[in-house]
C-alpha positions in Angstrom: 57.5 -91.0 -44.9 60.4 -88.9 -43.5 59.0 -85.8 -45.2 55.6 -86.5 -43.7 57.0 -86.7 -40.2 58.9 -83.5 -40.9 55.7 -81.7 -41.8 54.0 -83.1 -38.6 56.9 -81.7 -36.5 56.7 -78.3 -38.3 52.9 -78.0 -37.6 53.4 -78.7 -33.9 56.4 -76.5 -33.4 54.8 -73.5 -35.3 51.2 -74.0 -34.3 50.8 -70.5 -32.9 52.2 -68.6 -35.9 50.4 -70.9 -38.3 47.1 -70.4 -36.4 47.4 -66.6 -36.6 48.2 -66.8 -40.3 45.4 -69.1 -41.3 42.7 -67.3 -39.2 43.7 -64.0 -40.9 43.3 -65.7 -44.3 40.0 -67.2 -43.4 38.5 -64.0 -42.1 39.4 -62.2 -45.3 37.4 -64.9 -47.2 34.3 -64.4 -45.1 31.7 -62.0 -46.6 30.6 -60.9 -43.2 32.0 -59.2 -40.1 33.6 -61.3 -37.4 34.0 -59.9 -33.9 37.5 -59.6 -32.4 36.4 -62.0 -29.6 35.6 -64.6 -32.2 38.8 -64.0 -34.0 40.9 -64.4 -30.9 39.0 -67.5 -29.9 39.5 -69.0 -33.4 43.3 -68.5 -33.2 43.3 -70.3 -29.9 41.3 -73.1 -31.4 43.5 -73.4 -34.5 46.6 -73.7 -32.4 45.0 -76.8 -30.9 43.9 -77.9 -34.4 47.4 -77.8 -35.8 48.7 -79.8 -32.8 45.8 -82.2 -33.3 46.7 -82.5 -37.0 50.4 -83.1 -36.3 49.5 -86.0 -34.0 46.8 -87.2 -36.5 49.4 -87.6 -39.3 51.0 -90.4 -37.3 47.7 -92.0 -36.2 46.1 -95.1 -37.8 43.9 -94.0 -40.7 40.4 -93.2 -39.5 41.4 -92.2 -36.0 40.8 -88.7 -34.7 42.3 -87.2 -31.5 39.9 -87.3 -28.6 40.8 -83.7 -27.8 39.3 -82.6 -31.1 36.1 -84.4 -30.4 35.9 -82.9 -26.9 36.5 -79.4 -28.2 33.9 -79.8 -31.0 31.3 -81.0 -28.6 32.1 -78.1 -26.2 31.8 -75.6 -29.1 28.3 -77.0 -30.1 27.1 -76.9 -26.5 28.3 -73.4 -26.0 26.6 -72.2 -29.2 23.3 -73.8 -28.1 23.6 -72.4 -24.6 24.0 -68.9 -26.0 20.8 -69.5 -28.0 22.7 -68.9 -31.2 21.9 -70.7 -34.4 23.8 -73.7 -35.7 24.1 -71.8 -39.0 26.4 -69.4 -37.3 28.9 -72.2 -37.3 28.0 -73.9 -40.5 28.2 -70.7 -42.6 31.9 -70.5 -41.9 32.7 -74.1 -42.8 33.1 -74.1 -46.6 35.5 -71.2 -46.7 37.4 -72.6 -43.7 37.8 -75.9 -45.5 39.1 -74.4 -48.7 41.6 -72.1 -47.0 42.8 -75.0 -44.8 43.3 -77.3 -47.8 45.3 -74.7 -49.7 47.3 -73.8 -46.7 48.3 -77.4 -45.9 48.9 -78.1 -49.6 51.4 -75.2 -49.7 53.2 -76.5 -46.6 53.3 -80.0 -48.0 54.8 -78.9 -51.2 57.3 -76.7 -49.4 58.7 -79.8 -47.7 58.8 -81.7 -50.9 56.1 -84.3 -50.1 55.3 -86.7 -52.9 51.7 -87.1 -54.1 51.1 -89.9 -51.6 52.2 -87.7 -48.7 50.2 -84.7 -49.8 47.0 -86.8 -50.2 47.6 -88.4 -46.8 47.8 -85.0 -45.0 44.8 -83.5 -47.0 42.7 -86.6 -46.2 43.6 -86.0 -42.5 42.6 -82.3 -42.7 39.2 -83.1 -44.4 38.5 -86.0 -42.0 39.2 -83.9 -39.0 37.1 -81.0 -40.3 34.2 -83.4 -41.0 34.4 -85.1 -37.7 34.7 -81.8 -35.9 31.6 -80.3 -37.6 29.6 -83.5 -37.1 30.4 -83.6 -33.4 29.6 -79.9 -33.1 26.2 -80.3 -34.7 25.3 -83.4 -32.6 26.3 -81.6 -29.4 24.4 -78.5 -30.4 21.2 -80.6 -31.0 21.6 -82.5 -27.8 22.1 -79.3 -25.7 19.3 -77.5 -27.6 16.9 -80.4 -26.8 17.9 -80.2 -23.1 17.2 -76.5 -23.1 13.9 -76.9 -24.9 12.8 -79.7 -22.6 13.6 -77.5 -19.5 11.8 -74.6 -21.0 8.7 -76.6 -21.8 8.7 -77.9 -18.2 9.0 -74.3 -16.9 6.2 -73.1 -19.2 3.9 -75.9 -18.2 4.4 -74.9 -14.6 3.9 -71.3 -15.3 0.8 -71.9 -17.5 -1.0 -73.9 -14.8 -0.8 -71.8 -11.6 -3.3 -72.2 -8.8 -4.2 -68.7 -7.7 -5.8 -68.4 -4.3 -8.7 -65.8 -4.1 -9.8 -66.3 -0.5 -10.0 -69.0 2.1 -11.1 -72.2 0.4 -11.4 -70.6 -3.1 -8.8 -70.6 -5.9 -8.7 -70.0 -9.7 -6.9 -72.2 -12.2 -6.4 -70.0 -15.3 -6.0 -72.0 -18.5 -3.9 -70.3 -21.2 -3.1 -71.3 -24.7 -3.9 -74.8 -25.8 -4.2 -78.1 -23.8 -2.6 -81.1 -25.3 -1.9 -84.6 -24.0 1.5 -83.5 -22.5 0.1 -80.5 -20.7 -3.0 -82.4 -19.5 -0.6 -85.1 -18.1 1.3 -82.4 -16.2 -2.0 -81.0 -14.9 -3.2 -84.3 -13.7 0.1 -85.5 -12.2 1.6 -82.4 -10.8 -1.1 -79.7 -10.3 -4.2 -81.6 -9.1 -2.3 -83.6 -6.4 -1.2 -80.3 -4.7 -4.8 -78.9 -4.5 -5.9 -80.7 -1.4 -2.9 -79.4 0.5 -4.0 -75.9 -0.3 -7.3 -76.5 1.6 -9.3 -75.5 -1.4 -13.0 -76.2 -1.3 -13.9 -74.7 -4.6 -11.8 -74.3 -7.8 -12.7 -72.0 -10.7 -11.3 -73.2 -14.0 -11.1 -70.2 -16.2 -11.1 -70.7 -20.0 -10.6 -67.1 -20.9 -7.1 -67.7 -22.2 -7.9 -70.9 -24.1 -7.2 -70.5 -27.9 -9.5 -73.3 -29.1 -11.5 -76.2 -27.8 -12.2 -79.7 -29.1 -13.2 -83.1 -27.8 -9.7 -83.8 -26.5 -9.6 -80.6 -24.4 -13.2 -81.3 -23.2 -12.1 -84.8 -22.1 -9.3 -83.3 -20.1 -11.7 -80.9 -18.4 -14.1 -83.6 -17.5 -11.2 -85.7 -16.1 -10.2 -82.8 -13.9 -13.8 -82.3 -12.8 -14.2 -85.9 -11.9 -10.9 -86.2 -10.0 -11.6 -83.0 -7.9 -15.2 -84.2 -7.3 -13.9 -87.4 -5.8 -11.7 -85.2 -3.5 -14.7 -83.3 -2.4 -13.7 -80.1 -4.3 -16.4 -78.2 -6.2 -15.4 -77.1 -9.7 -16.8 -74.1 -11.6 -16.0 -73.3 -15.2 -15.7 -69.7 -16.5 -14.6 -67.8 -19.5 -16.1 -69.9 -22.3 -16.4 -67.2 -25.0 -19.1 -67.3 -27.6 -16.7 -68.6 -30.3 -15.6 -71.4 -28.0 -19.2 -72.2 -27.1 -20.1 -72.4 -30.8 -17.0 -74.6 -31.5 -18.0 -76.8 -28.5 -21.5 -77.3 -29.9 -20.1 -78.1 -33.4 -17.8 -80.7 -31.8 -20.7 -82.3 -30.0 -19.3 -81.3 -26.6 -21.9 -81.1 -23.8 -20.9 -78.9 -20.8 -24.4 -79.0 -19.3 -23.2 -81.2 -16.5 -20.7 -78.4 -15.4 -21.6 -75.3 -13.5 -20.5 -72.5 -15.9 -20.3 -68.7 -15.6 -19.3 -65.9 -18.1 -16.4 -64.8 -16.0 -14.6 -65.3 -12.7 -16.4 -62.3 -11.1 -19.8 -63.9 -11.7 -18.6 -67.2 -10.3 -17.3 -65.6 -7.1 -20.6 -63.7 -6.6 -22.5 -66.9 -7.1 -20.4 -68.6 -4.4 -20.9 -65.7 -2.0 -24.6 -65.6 -2.5 -24.8 -69.2 -1.2 -22.5 -68.6 1.7 
């Protein structure tokens, strides 16, 4: 036990020089180029890692320093925020593990640790690496999901803009595909704002719609009915020939809606009745 505590003290007192040494060894093992910025950051990280390891040796088996968990989560979040891939971290893990194990083994033998002591420290190293990579990946996934959710929200807002044409007239260009989530956004966040814009007639333009099916048609009719109850006239434009054919094959009947080939025709029709 005394030799084990001696190793723990050695790791803590020499954390800087040991970190520099092990990072240099790990970099050599990599089959790809690593930026100087990453190398410098790695050396800072491994100074902390050796300090964590020295404390961990004296911890109850199974425990891991909270600082290591916090650092790992921060690393995963930072990687996700930079829109990097998690593989950029994982690809370095196998070589790092092997170099670390050999490095710690040499130090343990240098201080004359018996088999039990060597196994104890190596178990701590592998445990800390495993916990670190697990926390990194979990934090990466959480942060990535947050970013993705925010991006989806922004895209929904951008993909359903109300574009004023003239007093009382606006266009709602529909782009891409309409699914349940986007339809919900349209019903809950876009339509409620239309009355405040003093719109009397809304043109729903389908020119950017990729495909159409009964679900999309149902959303269109819902919008039509809601706006009708609000006293707003709805015109539909941009149903291309391939969309019209698909609508017929799906059994969708747009005959109850006022449709035009394009926005220009719809506007001309409105003006002719003005």
